[in-house]
Backbone bond lengths (Angstrom), bond angles and torsions (degrees), N, CA, C in turn:
res aa  C-N    CA-C-N  psi(-1)  N-CA   C-N-CA  omega(-1)  CA-C   N-CA-C  phi
1 X - - - 1.459 - - 1.534 109.55 -
2 X 1.315 116.57 125.22 1.466 121.31 175.48 1.520 109.85 -98.86
3 X 1.326 115.64 129.54 1.458 121.06 -179.83 1.522 109.30 -124.62
4 X 1.328 115.70 127.44 1.459 120.07 175.34 1.520 108.53 -91.73
5 X 1.309 116.45 128.73 1.457 121.87 -176.81 1.527 110.37 -113.70
6 X 1.311 116.16 108.39 1.460 120.07 174.23 1.523 106.02 -83.37
7 X 1.323 114.75 101.28 1.456 119.06 -170.04 1.524 110.04 -154.10
8 X 1.319 116.11 124.06 1.467 120.45 177.36 1.521 111.57 -110.18
9 X 1.343 116.68 11.30 1.456 121.08 178.00 1.525 108.51 -108.30
10 X 1.318 117.23 108.61 1.459 121.10 -173.87 1.521 112.99 -64.84
11 X 1.333 116.81 -34.91 1.461 119.91 179.50 1.529 110.85 -63.65
12 X 1.321 116.23 -45.17 1.466 120.26 179.17 1.521 110.45 -65.63
13 X 1.337 116.97 -42.97 1.465 120.10 -178.67 1.531 111.21 -63.63
14 X 1.323 117.43 -40.09 1.458 120.71 177.23 1.531 110.77 -62.83
15 X 1.336 115.78 -37.51 1.467 119.10 176.88 1.523 110.58 -64.35
16 X 1.327 116.70 -43.29 1.466 120.13 178.73 1.523 111.52 -59.61
17 X 1.320 117.09 -39.72 1.469 120.96 179.14 1.535 110.05 -59.66
18 X 1.324 116.11 -41.56 1.465 120.70 -178.84 1.524 111.29 -66.92
19 X 1.339 117.13 -47.47 1.469 119.53 -174.88 1.524 111.88 -77.93
20 X 1.335 117.56 -18.45 1.462 121.17 -179.44 1.522 112.48 -89.98
21 X 1.311 116.61 -7.20 1.464 121.68 -176.25 1.527 111.35 -52.02
22 X 1.314 115.55 126.91 1.459 120.08 179.79 1.512 113.82 98.38
23 X 1.324 117.17 -13.35 1.468 120.46 -179.16 1.528 112.07 -94.37
24 X 1.321 118.50 -25.31 1.451 120.94 -176.24 1.522 110.91 153.75
25 X 1.313 116.04 -151.52 1.454 121.79 -174.52 1.524 111.31 -115.22
26 X 1.330 115.99 136.08 1.461 122.48 175.31 1.529 109.39 -104.34
27 X 1.321 115.90 130.51 1.457 122.22 176.63 1.528 107.52 -117.27
28 X 1.315 116.97 131.43 1.459 120.95 -175.76 1.525 111.42 -96.27
29 X 1.333 116.15 138.33 1.463 122.62 171.46 1.522 107.87 -126.39
30 X 1.351 116.52 164.36 1.461 119.19 -170.02 1.523 115.29 -127.14
31 X 1.297 118.52 8.68 1.455 119.94 179.54 1.511 110.73 -168.74
32 X 1.339 116.94 168.33 1.458 120.61 -176.63 1.522 111.62 -62.23
33 X 1.333 117.30 -49.42 1.461 120.62 -176.37 1.518 111.85 -62.02
34 X 1.337 116.59 -43.56 1.463 120.20 178.63 1.520 110.74 -63.75
35 X 1.340 115.85 -42.48 1.464 120.88 179.74 1.525 110.73 -61.45
36 X 1.335 116.96 -48.40 1.463 121.17 -179.39 1.525 111.29 -61.54
37 X 1.321 116.38 -41.03 1.463 120.41 -179.45 1.526 110.96 -63.52
38 X 1.324 117.40 -43.16 1.464 120.98 179.82 1.529 111.61 -67.64
39 X 1.323 117.01 -32.98 1.459 120.39 -178.35 1.521 112.76 -74.02
40 X 1.309 117.33 -20.61 1.466 120.39 -174.22 1.530 113.74 -66.02
41 X 1.330 117.17 -21.58 1.472 117.34 -178.38 1.527 112.11 -80.95
42 X 1.351 116.64 -5.75 1.459 121.11 173.84 1.507 116.23 74.00
43 X 1.319 118.08 15.64 1.470 120.19 -176.52 1.528 113.24 -92.00
44 X 1.328 116.61 0.06 1.463 120.50 -178.81 1.524 110.62 -110.24
45 X 1.333 115.75 130.65 1.459 121.30 177.62 1.530 110.82 -87.28
46 X 1.325 115.90 -32.95 1.460 122.14 -177.79 1.525 110.66 -126.50
47 X 1.326 114.07 153.91 1.458 120.99 167.51 1.521 108.03 -131.50
48 X 1.334 116.42 122.37 1.462 122.67 174.71 1.525 107.38 -97.01
49 X 1.323 117.24 132.28 1.463 120.39 -179.76 1.526 109.62 -125.76
50 X 1.315 115.87 121.12 1.465 121.21 175.41 1.523 108.67 -89.61
51 X 1.332 116.84 124.77 1.463 122.35 179.85 1.523 108.24 -107.13
52 X 1.322 116.95 102.84 1.456 119.49 -179.64 1.526 110.23 -85.67
53 X 1.328 116.78 178.00 1.463 120.88 -175.42 1.519 112.49 -78.51
54 X 1.322 117.81 -10.28 1.459 121.55 179.17 1.531 108.88 -86.52
55 X 1.322 116.79 108.34 1.455 120.53 -177.29 1.516 112.64 69.40
56 X 1.328 117.15 38.64 1.463 122.39 -174.38 1.532 112.08 -56.93
57 X 1.328 117.20 -49.86 1.469 120.60 -176.89 1.521 111.30 -62.09
58 X 1.327 116.86 -40.77 1.462 120.59 178.84 1.525 110.50 -64.97
59 X 1.331 116.94 -37.08 1.464 120.89 179.59 1.528 110.48 -66.54
60 X 1.329 116.52 -37.37 1.462 119.92 175.83 1.525 110.35 -57.31
61 X 1.323 116.60 -45.13 1.468 120.45 179.47 1.521 111.52 -67.11
62 X 1.323 117.27 -32.33 1.460 120.24 175.71 1.537 110.71 -64.81
63 X 1.327 116.14 -38.77 1.466 120.34 177.92 1.534 109.78 -64.08
64 X 1.323 116.37 -42.61 1.466 120.81 177.26 1.530 110.05 -61.21
65 X 1.322 117.02 -40.94 1.472 121.04 178.92 1.529 110.82 -63.04
66 X 1.336 116.86 -39.15 1.468 119.44 176.88 1.523 110.89 -59.90
67 X 1.335 116.12 -42.01 1.460 119.23 178.16 1.527 110.79 -60.23
68 X 1.319 117.60 -41.72 1.455 120.73 -178.61 1.527 111.76 -67.43
69 X 1.327 116.96 -36.99 1.461 120.97 179.88 1.528 112.54 -75.29
70 X 1.339 115.81 -31.94 1.471 120.54 -175.34 1.538 109.20 -129.62
71 X 1.333 117.92 76.59 1.464 121.79 -172.09 1.518 115.47 -64.04
72 X 1.330 118.64 -24.30 1.466 120.28 -178.53 1.528 113.32 -95.45
73 X 1.321 116.65 -6.19 1.467 121.37 -179.80 1.526 110.77 -73.05
74 X 1.324 116.53 138.37 1.464 120.36 174.85 1.526 107.96 -86.57
75 X 1.335 115.89 120.15 1.464 121.27 -175.45 1.518 109.93 -118.13
76 X 1.324 115.61 126.50 1.467 121.73 174.63 1.524 108.46 -116.03
77 X 1.322 115.87 129.54 1.460 121.95 178.19 1.525 109.13 -99.36
78 X 1.328 115.64 140.84 1.466 122.36 179.56 1.528 107.57 -124.71
79 X 1.338 117.93 80.87 1.470 120.11 -174.52 1.522 113.13 -77.20
80 X 1.327 115.05 139.11 1.459 121.51 174.13 1.523 109.95 -70.82
81 X 1.348 116.32 -36.08 1.454 122.21 -178.90 1.523 110.50 -99.75
82 X 1.327 116.49 145.28 1.458 121.31 173.54 1.522 107.74 -89.31
83 X 1.319 116.67 114.63 1.460 120.94 -175.80 1.517 110.11 -139.30
84 X 1.345 116.64 116.01 1.454 121.33 177.75 1.525 110.98 -61.84
85 X 1.327 116.56 -44.81 1.463 119.92 -177.14 1.534 111.08 -64.47
86 X 1.329 116.49 -38.53 1.459 119.88 178.24 1.527 110.63 -66.87
87 X 1.330 116.75 -41.05 1.466 120.42 178.90 1.520 110.83 -62.10
88 X 1.326 116.66 -45.97 1.460 120.43 179.21 1.522 110.51 -61.89
89 X 1.330 116.65 -43.91 1.465 120.71 -179.56 1.525 111.26 -59.57
90 X 1.320 116.97 -49.25 1.456 120.06 -176.18 1.524 112.65 -70.60
91 X 1.321 117.11 -46.67 1.456 119.83 -177.25 1.520 111.57 -67.02
92 X 1.336 117.14 -36.78 1.469 120.06 179.49 1.518 111.77 -68.54
93 X 1.324 116.98 -22.00 1.467 121.10 179.13 1.524 112.63 -93.63
94 X 1.337 116.53 4.29 1.453 119.97 173.09 1.513 116.83 103.04
95 X 1.349 117.20 7.53 1.466 118.67 173.93 1.527 107.73 -64.37
96 X 1.321 116.87 139.74 1.466 120.35 -170.24 1.519 114.78 -79.15
97 X 1.324 117.38 -13.37 1.450 119.48 177.00 1.512 111.60 165.51
98 X 1.324 115.95 167.85 1.460 120.29 173.96 1.520 108.95 -136.36
99 X 1.330 115.26 146.73 1.458 121.71 -173.66 1.516 109.56 -140.39
100 X 1.302 115.28 165.91 1.453 120.67 172.41 1.530 109.26 -68.45
101 X 1.342 118.18 139.48 1.467 120.13 178.98 1.534 112.85 -56.18
102 X 1.334 116.87 -34.64 1.467 120.51 -179.25 1.533 110.59 -101.85
103 X 1.306 114.85 50.81 1.462 122.35 -179.46 1.532 110.36 -63.09
104 X 1.326 115.75 145.57 1.468 120.31 178.23 1.531 110.25 -77.45
105 X 1.322 115.77 157.61 1.464 121.29 -175.50 1.516 112.15 -60.32
106 X 1.324 117.96 -47.05 1.460 120.63 -178.38 1.527 111.49 -67.16
107 X 1.325 116.00 -34.39 1.459 118.10 178.85 1.531 110.71 -69.21
108 X 1.323 116.42 -39.32 1.463 119.36 177.32 1.522 110.21 -61.99
109 X 1.313 116.91 -39.58 1.457 120.67 177.35 1.537 110.03 -58.42
110 X 1.338 116.29 -42.30 1.462 120.92 179.52 1.534 110.92 -67.29
111 X 1.330 115.82 -41.46 1.470 120.39 178.74 1.524 110.64 -57.95
112 X 1.324 116.43 -48.52 1.458 120.78 -178.27 1.530 111.32 -63.45
113 X 1.317 116.69 -36.42 1.458 121.08 178.46 1.527 110.82 -65.69
114 X 1.331 116.50 -44.70 1.467 121.28 -179.18 1.521 111.05 -65.46
115 X 1.330 116.37 -47.38 1.464 120.71 -177.62 1.528 110.98 -67.16
116 X 1.317 117.35 -39.20 1.464 120.60 178.43 1.523 111.77 -62.88
117 X 1.335 116.34 -26.33 1.466 121.66 178.30 1.527 112.22 -82.75
118 X 1.341 116.18 0.58 1.456 120.04 176.94 1.517 115.25 92.60
119 X 1.333 117.22 8.76 1.454 121.09 -179.65 1.530 110.63 -98.06
120 X 1.316 115.44 161.52 1.460 121.38 174.79 1.517 108.42 -87.36
121 X 1.336 117.68 130.97 1.457 119.01 178.61 1.523 109.60 -71.16
122 X 1.301 115.03 139.22 1.448 121.98 -178.55 1.511 109.72 131.11
123 X 1.351 115.10 -22.15 1.450 120.23 176.85 1.516 112.73 82.17
124 X 1.321 115.54 162.65 1.454 121.48 -177.41 1.528 111.87 -62.54
125 X 1.330 116.38 -37.77 1.467 119.26 -178.30 1.525 110.78 -64.53
126 X 1.344 116.68 -39.26 1.460 120.86 179.41 1.525 110.35 -63.71
127 X 1.350 116.51 -44.56 1.455 120.68 179.54 1.524 110.34 -64.34
128 X 1.341 116.78 -42.47 1.467 119.78 178.33 1.523 111.17 -61.19
129 X 1.328 116.43 -38.91 1.462 120.47 179.44 1.527 110.22 -64.83
130 X 1.333 117.05 -42.68 1.460 120.14 177.96 1.519 111.12 -60.60
131 X 1.335 116.48 -42.87 1.461 120.46 -179.51 1.519 110.67 -64.33
132 X 1.328 116.61 -43.98 1.464 119.71 -179.14 1.522 111.35 -65.04
133 X 1.331 116.13 -41.44 1.463 119.48 178.09 1.523 110.52 -63.93
134 X 1.311 115.95 -40.00 1.459 120.43 179.48 1.523 111.06 -68.50
135 X 1.332 117.06 -38.15 1.466 119.77 179.77 1.518 110.70 -66.44
136 X 1.350 116.39 -32.81 1.463 119.57 176.52 1.509 111.53 -65.01
137 X 1.332 115.94 -39.34 1.463 120.08 178.45 1.515 111.48 -71.05
138 X 1.366 116.90 -20.04 1.455 120.86 -177.14 1.529 112.87 -98.43
139 X 1.349 117.21 12.36 1.446 122.19 178.24 1.526 110.55 60.19
140 X 1.355 117.64 78.69 1.454 121.69 -174.32 1.514 114.29 -56.43
141 X 1.349 118.97 -23.10 1.456 119.71 179.25 1.517 111.67 -66.02
142 X 1.363 116.34 -15.20 1.462 120.31 179.23 1.525 112.55 -96.21
143 X 1.341 117.99 -4.25 1.449 119.70 -174.21 1.522 112.24 -64.25
144 X 1.331 117.56 -36.50 1.455 119.81 -179.63 1.516 110.90 -60.56
145 X 1.353 116.35 -36.66 1.458 120.60 179.33 1.519 111.13 -70.82
146 X 1.337 117.26 -42.15 1.467 119.84 -171.68 1.518 113.31 -79.21
147 X 1.355 118.08 -17.85 1.454 117.95 -175.52 1.517 112.78 -66.74
148 X 1.319 118.52 -23.79 1.454 118.95 178.29 1.522 111.13 -86.97
149 X 1.331 117.11 -1.70 1.454 121.15 -174.91 1.521 114.21 -124.00
150 X 1.345 118.80 -3.62 1.460 118.09 -176.40 1.525 110.19 -69.18
151 X 1.301 115.54 156.44 1.458 121.63 -175.48 1.527 110.84 -56.92
152 X 1.320 117.16 122.03 1.452 122.52 178.32 1.514 114.55 90.08
153 X 1.332 117.71 -0.86 1.470 119.84 -176.77 1.523 112.44 -61.18
154 X 1.335 116.58 -27.92 1.461 119.82 -179.91 1.528 112.56 -67.67
155 X 1.333 116.54 -14.01 1.457 120.83 179.49 1.529 112.19 -83.43
156 X 1.328 116.25 -14.58 1.463 121.24 -173.84 1.517 111.80 -96.49
157 X 1.323 115.23 154.84 1.464 120.62 171.20 1.530 108.74 -74.17
158 X 1.313 116.21 167.21 1.469 120.35 179.70 1.526 111.05 -60.12
159 X 1.326 117.48 -40.50 1.457 120.02 -178.79 1.524 110.99 -71.96
160 X 1.326 117.61 -34.90 1.464 120.21 176.13 1.520 111.26 -64.43
161 X 1.324 117.34 -36.00 1.463 121.37 175.02 1.521 109.98 -64.95
162 X 1.342 116.61 -41.33 1.468 120.15 177.82 1.526 110.96 -59.11
163 X 1.320 116.32 -44.39 1.463 121.03 -179.86 1.521 110.07 -65.44
164 X 1.337 117.26 -42.85 1.463 120.78 179.57 1.524 111.10 -60.66
165 X 1.328 116.98 -40.63 1.469 120.61 179.04 1.520 111.06 -61.70
166 X 1.325 116.01 -43.15 1.460 119.37 -178.58 1.531 111.64 -71.32
167 X 1.324 116.59 -32.89 1.462 119.84 172.94 1.524 109.38 -60.38
168 X 1.337 116.49 -43.37 1.458 121.41 -178.46 1.516 112.55 -67.19
169 X 1.321 117.21 -20.03 1.462 121.07 176.10 1.519 111.80 -86.74
170 X 1.349 116.10 -4.13 1.456 120.49 176.13 1.508 115.31 91.35
171 X 1.337 117.96 16.47 1.458 120.68 -179.58 1.522 110.83 -80.13
172 X 1.320 115.46 149.74 1.461 121.69 175.39 1.528 109.15 -81.64
173 X 1.326 116.07 168.56 1.467 119.67 177.60 1.522 111.50 -59.33
174 X 1.327 116.12 -39.72 1.464 120.23 179.97 1.531 110.77 -63.72
175 X 1.325 116.75 -42.48 1.467 120.59 179.07 1.525 111.42 -66.56
176 X 1.328 116.46 -38.52 1.467 120.36 178.23 1.525 109.96 -65.13
177 X 1.330 116.34 -43.47 1.466 120.54 179.04 1.531 110.70 -59.07
178 X 1.314 116.18 -41.11 1.461 120.15 179.37 1.530 111.17 -66.82
179 X 1.338 116.81 -44.20 1.461 120.64 -178.93 1.523 112.19 -64.85
180 X 1.326 117.09 -38.91 1.468 121.13 -176.62 1.530 112.70 -93.19
181 X 1.342 115.66 -3.33 1.462 122.22 179.10 1.535 111.05 58.27
182 X 1.332 114.28 48.60 1.460 121.47 175.19 1.521 107.71 -132.15
183 X 1.331 116.77 177.78 1.459 120.29 178.10 1.525 110.55 -85.26
184 X 1.336 116.26 160.42 1.464 120.37 175.61 1.522 110.65 -62.46
185 X 1.326 117.08 -33.15 1.464 120.52 178.19 1.534 110.47 -61.71
186 X 1.332 115.93 -39.16 1.467 120.37 178.28 1.522 110.54 -66.23
187 X 1.329 116.85 -40.95 1.466 120.69 177.57 1.525 110.11 -60.57
188 X 1.319 116.34 -45.09 1.467 120.31 179.69 1.521 111.21 -62.33
189 X 1.339 116.90 -37.13 1.465 120.53 178.74 1.522 110.70 -65.49
190 X 1.348 116.60 -42.06 1.466 120.23 177.88 1.532 110.59 -64.88
191 X 1.322 116.27 -39.62 1.463 120.24 179.08 1.530 110.91 -63.90
192 X 1.322 116.32 -46.36 1.463 120.31 179.67 1.524 110.75 -58.41
193 X 1.331 116.22 -41.96 1.466 120.79 179.24 1.521 110.90 -65.46
194 X 1.336 116.73 -41.68 1.469 120.86 -179.36 1.524 110.95 -66.91
195 X 1.330 117.29 -42.10 1.473 120.39 177.42 1.527 110.29 -56.81
196 X 1.336 116.11 -45.90 1.461 120.83 -176.66 1.522 111.19 -66.69
197 X 1.330 117.00 -45.66 1.467 121.11 -177.23 1.521 112.19 -67.11
198 X 1.331 116.51 -34.80 1.469 120.88 -176.86 1.523 112.45 -95.38
199 X 1.334 116.05 -5.50 1.471 121.38 179.96 1.525 111.31 58.43
200 X 1.346 115.79 46.23 1.462 121.28 174.42 1.526 107.95 -115.30
201 X 1.325 115.34 154.94 1.464 120.29 -171.07 1.523 113.69 -88.46
202 X 1.350 117.20 -34.30 1.452 119.03 -172.05 1.519 110.96 -153.77
203 X 1.338 116.22 -178.92 1.457 121.32 -174.46 1.531 112.08 -69.42
204 X 1.326 117.89 -29.85 1.458 119.83 177.35 1.527 110.41 -65.36
205 X 1.331 116.44 -45.74 1.465 120.23 178.72 1.527 110.72 -62.75
206 X 1.337 117.17 -39.45 1.463 121.10 177.67 1.527 110.64 -64.53
207 X 1.333 116.36 -44.58 1.466 120.26 -179.81 1.525 111.44 -59.91
208 X 1.321 116.72 -44.30 1.458 120.28 -179.46 1.525 111.19 -66.07
209 X 1.321 117.40 -36.36 1.462 121.51 177.53 1.524 110.58 -62.24
210 X 1.320 116.32 -45.51 1.463 120.53 179.23 1.516 111.27 -66.14
211 X 1.339 116.50 -43.41 1.456 120.49 -178.00 1.525 112.88 -64.20
212 X 1.325 116.14 -29.08 1.469 119.37 178.47 1.524 111.94 -74.85
213 X 1.339 117.30 -17.48 1.451 120.83 -179.56 1.502 112.22 64.29
214 X 1.302 117.28 -142.72 1.468 122.03 -176.88 1.507 112.18 -90.74
215 X 1.343 118.17 0.08 1.457 121.35 -177.88 1.515 111.62 -76.36
């Protein structure tokens, strides 16, 4: 496995070399343009990006830009700062996960296994927490009003809109099934249909779309 590491911190990069031993080869890059140029040949399955405190917000947007340029690339962010807003921004745009820069070897092994299976690293509970925190910032008492007006809502069936609203409130599939008196399989079917119709990747992206309403 070849991994491109956009990293200008030698201490962190040396740590990655140690914990990645046995998984493949790490190649270091030092800027957005260099990183993008190296990724264009398609020989990298993963890109690790270290986000330091210098220009942190701009680096977050650079990571999002990488996702847009390379939609099939698996991207893991390693932020120096703990930021809920940055996590929501990156994960909602399709970043595959974020980890501590000094991640342990066994944990990195687990991260790679989860991401390779097509899941977002952080687990379902982490994603649910992000959605709930975001719904609180979006005034959940207004969600019922905005669900009939969010971008693309006219493409959904009435029941798909109901499911989307409950996703935006931070409910799990099991909780949604109980509230709507349907099976979890039915909830998953409605979610799959909504993802396809709205062209969103996951429940976090759907939740943020609903929470934004028609704005």
